N, C-alpha and C positions, 0 to 999 in steps of 0.2 A: 135193366141191369147191366147191359153191355156199356151204355154210356157212363154209368156210375163207375164201372171198373176201368174204363179208358180214362176217365177224369182223374181218378186217384193214381193210376199208373203214370200218366203224364205229369202229374204234380210231383210224384216221387222221383221221377227221372229228372225233372227240372231242379228239384232241391238237391238230389244226390250229385248232380253235376257241379253244383256250386260249393258244397260242403266238402272239406278235405278229409276228415276222419269219420270212421263208421259210428263211433259213439255219439258224435254230434248229430248225425243223421237220425239215429234212433230216437234221440231226445226230442228233436224238432218234430219228427213225424208223430210221436205220441202227444206232444204239446198241441199239434194241430188236429189230429184225428179225433181225439176224445171230445174236445169241445164241439167240433163239427157234428159229431154223432149225437151228443146230448141236445144240441140246439136244432136238430133236423126235424123234429116232430115225430121221430120213430118211437119214442117212449112216451111222450106227452103231447096232447093235441095243442094246436095254436090258439084255440078258443080260450079266453080268459087269461092269456099271457099279458104281462105288463107291456106297455108301449115300447120301452127300450129293448126288451128281449124280442119282441115281435120284429123290430127293425133289424136286429142282429140275425134273427132267423131268416129274414128275407134276403140277407146278403149271403147266407150259408148255401153253397151250391148243393150240398147233400139234401137240403130241404126240398129242392125241386125233384131230386131223384126219388126220395121217399114219397113225395106227393104223387109223382107219376106212377110209381108202383101201386100205391093205394088206389089211384084212379083206375088202373088196369085190372086190379084184383077185386075190388069191392065197389067200384064206380062212385067213389067219393073223393073229390079233390078240393084243395084250398085255392090253388093258383090257376088250375085248368091244365088239361093235358097238352094243349098247344104251347102254352107258356113254358111248361116244364120241359118239353122237347126242345124248344128253341133255345132256352137258357143253357141246358146241358150240352146241346150240340155246339153252341157258340163257345162255351168254355172249353170243351174237349178240343175243338179245332185250334183255339188260341193256345192252350197249354201244350198240345202236341207240337205246335210250331215252336214255341219257346223252349220246350224240353229237347226237341230235336236239334235246335240251334245250339243250346248250351252243351249238349252231349257231344256235338261235333267239335267243339272248342277245347275239349279235355285233352291234355297232353299225357301220354303214358309214362 
């Protein structure tokens, strides 16, 4: 859960550093968060998905977070706990670096 929280915090920081007005930030975050949630496997299992949606779900970083939580709680994973941890850790490190850099470039 910590990695998921850090991932979306870093994503929000990076996007907020680029966007100039608050209304645009809220629109973009809702435009990103809802599809990421629906395609993460939190509501529907990956089994039986069409191939195109399965590819999109594999690109979704929240899929790895949901899969890792499912593996930790009920010992049932789709990708594997190691893969989930590595993907989330890599994305968190990358987005924290990008978000930190973009945030440091903001002029008051």
